[in-house]
C-alpha positions as CSV (number, residue, x, y, z in Angstrom):
1,M,195.6,63.6,63.7
2,R,197.2,61.1,61.1
3,R,194.3,59.0,60.6
4,T,192.9,56.8,58.0
5,T,189.3,56.1,58.2
6,T,189.5,53.4,60.0
7,R,191.6,54.5,62.9
8,L,189.3,57.6,62.5
9,M,186.2,55.0,63.2
10,A,188.2,52.8,66.2
11,A,189.0,56.3,67.8
12,L,185.7,57.2,67.8
13,A,184.2,53.7,69.2
14,L,186.8,54.1,71.6
15,L,185.7,58.4,72.3
16,P,183.5,57.1,75.7
17,L,186.7,55.4,77.3
18,A,189.0,57.8,76.5
19,A,187.3,60.7,77.4
20,H,187.8,59.1,81.1
21,A,191.3,58.3,80.6
22,N,192.3,61.1,83.2
23,A,189.2,59.9,85.5
24,A,190.0,56.4,85.7
25,T,193.2,54.4,86.8
26,D,194.2,51.5,83.7
27,E,194.0,48.0,84.8
28,A,197.2,46.9,83.4
29,T,200.7,48.0,85.5
30,Q,202.6,46.0,82.2
31,V,201.6,45.2,78.4
32,S,202.7,42.5,76.5
33,F,203.6,42.8,73.1
34,V,203.7,40.6,70.1
35,A,207.1,41.1,68.7
36,P,208.5,38.8,66.0
37,P,212.1,38.8,65.0
38,W,211.4,41.8,62.3
39,P,213.7,44.7,62.7
40,G,210.5,47.2,62.6
41,V,208.5,45.9,65.1
42,T,211.5,44.8,67.2
43,V,212.1,48.6,67.0
44,K,208.4,50.3,67.2
45,T,207.9,48.3,70.5
46,E,211.3,49.4,72.0
47,I,210.0,52.6,70.9
48,M,206.7,52.3,72.8
49,A,208.3,50.5,75.8
50,Q,210.3,53.6,76.2
51,I,207.0,55.6,76.3
52,L,205.6,53.4,78.7
53,A,208.3,53.4,81.6
54,P,207.8,56.8,82.5
55,L,204.3,56.7,82.3
56,G,204.0,53.7,85.1
57,Y,203.6,50.6,82.8
58,A,206.5,47.5,82.4
59,N,206.2,45.7,79.2
60,E,207.4,42.4,78.5
61,R,207.9,41.0,74.7
62,Q,207.4,37.4,73.4
63,E,208.5,36.5,70.2
64,L,206.0,35.1,68.4
65,S,205.2,34.5,64.6
66,S,202.2,36.7,63.9
67,T,199.9,33.2,63.1
68,V,201.0,32.2,67.3
69,G,200.7,36.1,68.3
70,Y,197.2,36.3,67.1
71,K,196.0,33.3,68.7
72,T,197.6,34.5,72.2
73,L,196.0,37.6,71.7
74,Q,193.0,35.7,71.0
75,T,193.3,33.7,74.0
76,G,194.5,37.3,76.5
77,D,198.1,35.7,76.9
78,S,199.6,38.6,75.2
79,D,198.0,42.2,74.9
80,V,199.3,43.9,72.1
81,F,200.8,43.5,68.2
82,L,201.9,46.9,66.5
83,A,202.7,45.2,62.7
84,G,199.4,43.4,61.6
85,W,200.0,43.1,58.2
86,L,197.1,43.3,55.7
87,P,196.4,41.9,53.3
88,A,199.1,39.4,54.5
89,Q,198.1,38.3,57.7
90,Q,194.2,38.6,56.4
91,E,193.6,34.6,57.3
92,S,194.8,35.0,61.0
93,F,193.1,38.6,61.2
94,N,189.7,37.5,59.7
95,A,189.5,34.7,62.8
96,A,190.6,36.9,65.1
97,M,188.2,39.3,64.4
98,D,185.0,36.9,63.7
99,D,184.8,35.6,67.5
100,G,185.5,39.2,68.9
101,S,188.6,39.0,70.5
102,I,190.7,41.5,69.1
103,V,190.3,45.6,68.3
104,D,192.0,46.8,65.3
105,L,193.2,50.4,65.6
106,G,194.1,51.1,61.7
107,N,197.8,51.8,60.3
108,N,200.4,52.9,62.4
109,V,202.6,53.1,59.7
110,T,201.1,55.3,56.7
111,G,202.6,54.0,53.1
112,A,203.4,50.4,53.4
113,R,203.8,49.2,50.1
114,M,205.2,46.3,48.4
115,G,206.6,45.4,44.1
116,F,208.4,45.7,41.3
117,A,211.4,47.9,42.6
118,V,214.7,49.4,40.8
119,P,217.3,51.9,42.4
120,G,216.9,55.5,41.7
121,Y,218.9,56.0,39.0
122,V,217.1,53.0,37.1
123,Y,214.1,55.5,38.1
124,D,215.0,58.6,37.3
125,A,216.5,57.1,33.5
126,G,212.5,57.1,33.1
127,V,211.7,53.6,34.2
128,T,208.8,54.3,36.2
129,S,206.4,51.3,35.9
130,A,206.5,47.4,35.2
131,E,205.1,47.7,31.9
132,Q,208.4,48.9,31.2
133,L,210.7,46.6,32.2
134,D,210.6,44.4,29.3
135,D,210.7,47.1,26.5
136,P,213.9,45.9,24.2
137,E,216.7,48.6,25.5
138,N,215.4,48.2,29.2
139,R,215.1,44.7,29.0
140,E,218.8,44.5,27.6
141,R,220.4,46.2,30.3
142,F,218.5,44.5,33.5
143,E,219.6,41.3,31.7
144,G,216.4,39.7,31.6
145,R,216.7,38.8,35.0
146,Y,214.2,39.7,38.4
147,Y,215.5,38.7,41.6
148,S,212.9,37.8,44.4
149,I,212.4,36.4,47.9
150,E,212.5,33.0,49.1
151,S,210.5,30.3,46.7
152,G,207.2,29.1,48.7
153,S,206.3,32.6,49.7
154,T,203.6,34.3,49.1
155,V,205.0,36.3,47.0
156,S,206.9,34.4,45.0
157,D,203.7,33.1,43.8
158,F,202.6,36.3,42.6
159,I,205.7,36.5,40.7
160,N,205.7,33.0,38.9
161,D,202.2,33.8,38.4
162,A,203.0,36.6,36.2
163,K,206.0,34.2,34.8
164,R,203.5,31.9,33.9
165,N,200.8,34.5,32.3
166,D,203.9,36.6,30.3
167,T,202.4,39.3,32.6
168,Y,204.5,42.7,31.3
169,G,206.5,40.4,29.0
170,L,207.8,38.5,31.8
171,G,207.3,35.4,30.3
172,D,211.2,34.4,29.0
173,W,212.4,36.2,32.0
174,E,215.6,34.8,34.4
175,L,213.3,34.5,37.8
176,L,216.1,34.3,40.6
177,E,214.4,33.7,43.9
178,S,216.7,33.1,47.2
179,S,216.8,34.0,50.8
180,T,216.2,37.9,51.2
181,P,219.9,38.4,52.5
182,G,221.0,36.6,49.8
183,M,218.6,39.1,47.2
184,L,219.6,42.1,48.9
185,S,223.6,41.3,48.2
186,A,223.1,41.0,44.6
187,V,220.9,44.1,44.9
188,R,223.9,45.8,46.7
189,S,226.4,44.5,44.0
190,A,224.3,45.9,41.5
191,Y,223.6,49.2,43.0
192,D,227.5,49.6,44.2
193,E,228.3,49.2,39.8
194,K,225.2,51.5,39.1
195,R,223.9,48.3,36.8
196,W,220.2,48.1,36.2
197,V,218.7,45.5,38.3
198,A,214.6,45.1,39.0
199,F,214.0,43.2,42.1
200,Y,211.1,42.7,44.7
201,G,211.0,45.8,47.0
202,W,209.2,46.5,50.1
203,T,208.4,49.6,52.7
204,P,208.8,50.3,55.3
205,H,212.9,48.6,54.7
206,W,216.1,50.1,55.0
207,M,216.5,48.7,51.6
208,V,214.5,52.4,50.8
209,P,217.1,54.5,51.7
210,E,220.2,52.1,51.2
211,F,219.1,51.7,47.6
212,D,217.1,55.4,47.1
213,M,214.5,52.4,46.1
214,H,211.0,53.1,44.1
215,I,208.6,51.0,43.9
216,L,206.8,51.1,39.6
217,D,203.6,51.3,38.9
218,D,201.7,47.9,39.2
219,P,198.5,48.4,37.0
220,E,197.6,44.9,36.5
221,G,198.1,44.0,40.3
222,I,199.9,41.7,40.2
223,Y,201.6,42.3,44.0
224,G,197.9,43.2,45.4
225,E,195.5,46.1,44.7
226,N,195.6,49.8,44.9
227,Q,199.7,49.3,43.7
228,G,200.8,46.9,46.4
229,R,200.0,49.1,49.1
230,S,199.5,47.4,52.6
231,D,198.4,48.1,55.7
232,V,200.2,47.6,59.2
233,R,197.8,47.9,62.1
234,T,198.0,47.9,65.3
235,I,195.8,44.9,67.1
236,V,194.8,44.8,71.3
237,A,193.4,42.2,73.1
238,K,189.9,43.3,73.4
239,P,189.5,42.4,77.1
240,F,192.9,44.5,77.5
241,S,191.1,47.6,75.1
242,E,188.2,47.8,77.1
243,A,190.0,47.6,80.7
244,N,193.0,50.3,79.6
245,P,191.5,54.0,78.0
246,N,194.9,55.8,78.5
247,L,197.1,53.0,77.1
248,M,194.2,52.8,74.2
249,R,194.3,56.3,73.8
250,L,198.3,56.4,73.3
251,L,198.2,53.3,71.1
252,D,195.1,54.7,68.7
253,Q,197.5,57.8,68.4
254,F,201.0,55.8,67.4
255,V,201.6,56.6,64.0
256,L,204.8,56.6,62.0
257,T,205.4,57.0,57.9
258,A,206.9,54.3,56.1
259,D,210.6,56.7,55.4
260,Q,210.5,56.9,59.2
261,Q,210.4,53.5,59.7
262,S,212.6,52.4,57.1
263,D,215.6,55.0,58.2
264,F,215.1,53.2,61.9
265,I,215.0,50.0,60.4
266,R,218.8,50.3,58.6
267,E,219.7,51.7,62.2
268,Y,219.4,48.7,63.4
269,G,219.2,46.0,61.2
270,L,222.0,47.1,58.8
271,E,224.1,49.4,60.5
272,E,223.3,47.2,64.0
273,R,223.4,50.0,66.0
274,E,221.9,48.7,69.6
275,L,218.1,48.6,69.9
276,E,217.7,50.7,73.0
277,T,219.8,53.4,71.9
278,V,218.1,53.7,68.2
279,A,214.8,54.0,70.1
280,H,215.5,56.6,72.5
281,D,217.1,58.8,69.7
282,W,214.1,58.3,67.6
283,L,212.4,59.9,70.2
284,Q,214.6,62.5,71.2
285,N,214.7,63.4,67.5
286,H,211.2,63.8,66.8
287,P,209.7,65.5,69.7
288,D,206.3,66.7,67.6
289,E,205.3,63.1,66.8
290,L,206.3,62.3,70.3
291,A,203.5,65.0,71.1
292,E,201.0,63.7,68.9
293,F,201.3,60.2,70.5
294,L,200.9,61.9,73.8
295,D,197.9,64.5,73.4
296,G,195.6,63.7,76.4
297,V,197.5,60.8,77.5
298,T,198.7,60.9,81.0
299,T,201.1,58.7,83.4
300,R,199.9,55.8,85.6
301,D,198.7,58.0,88.4
302,G,197.1,61.0,86.4
303,E,200.3,63.6,85.4
304,P,200.7,64.7,82.3
305,G,201.9,62.0,80.4
306,L,204.7,64.2,77.7
307,A,206.3,65.6,80.5
308,A,207.2,62.7,82.0
309,V,208.0,60.9,79.0
310,K,210.0,64.0,77.9
311,A,212.0,64.1,81.3
312,S,213.3,60.6,80.6
313,L,214.8,61.5,77.7
């Protein structure tokens, strides 16, 4: 199984419940998802909904911000959140964990990361670390410009601090901050003309396959510890977790790679394919992953879960 240590610990904690999944009926007939309007969690939630339906569970999606979503998980007005980004949501996460109202199942996306980014042709030319950005020849090719997202965001604070401190020689670089679509439009223009461009990037996102994006080494930790790596956690309301062992097994085993999520984000968010089609095609084209998700999971009335879901596709 593709589990982090956190996931494994969570799974072990739930073992007494999971062991009786075939013998006990989950209390829930419906799962209420916190679903902010982000392409990644939108598609992930639809994938999960298409798994749940043939298992005998309905679903509803609540389009809430992550901050509000943690509060509804705490009050029991929501059940599941598939986009618990840490450390970005650390304050809300800690508050809910401290009062014992949520259960953390660990990462559902492996390889999430953010930081200084360049297109593949720049990386292949030898720029692999942020330390190299201000090398004289490189600086000239980048025109001394760095593109980032909205002023006032957490990541904007990160790069402005680096500029003030002249980290990596960025003190006299031009910092161009705009909306995320504005930044990506500038990157698109440079990419189409094969000009050198340095920008704030993250994965999972469609920018990864679209621009052959690479995140540079960040030895000073401008974008966080461990080279800007992030967790994307599955968060569940604690009473819901205790009442639904079969669903908890499924949720615990639902794990994607950042590249997989980046691909379906591109299909939905960039190519604008229908949400239901993107999710359906992903499930149909990833039978091995589907089998892992449904290992030991049953329908709500105790029949083999994998067979039921396959039949629905």
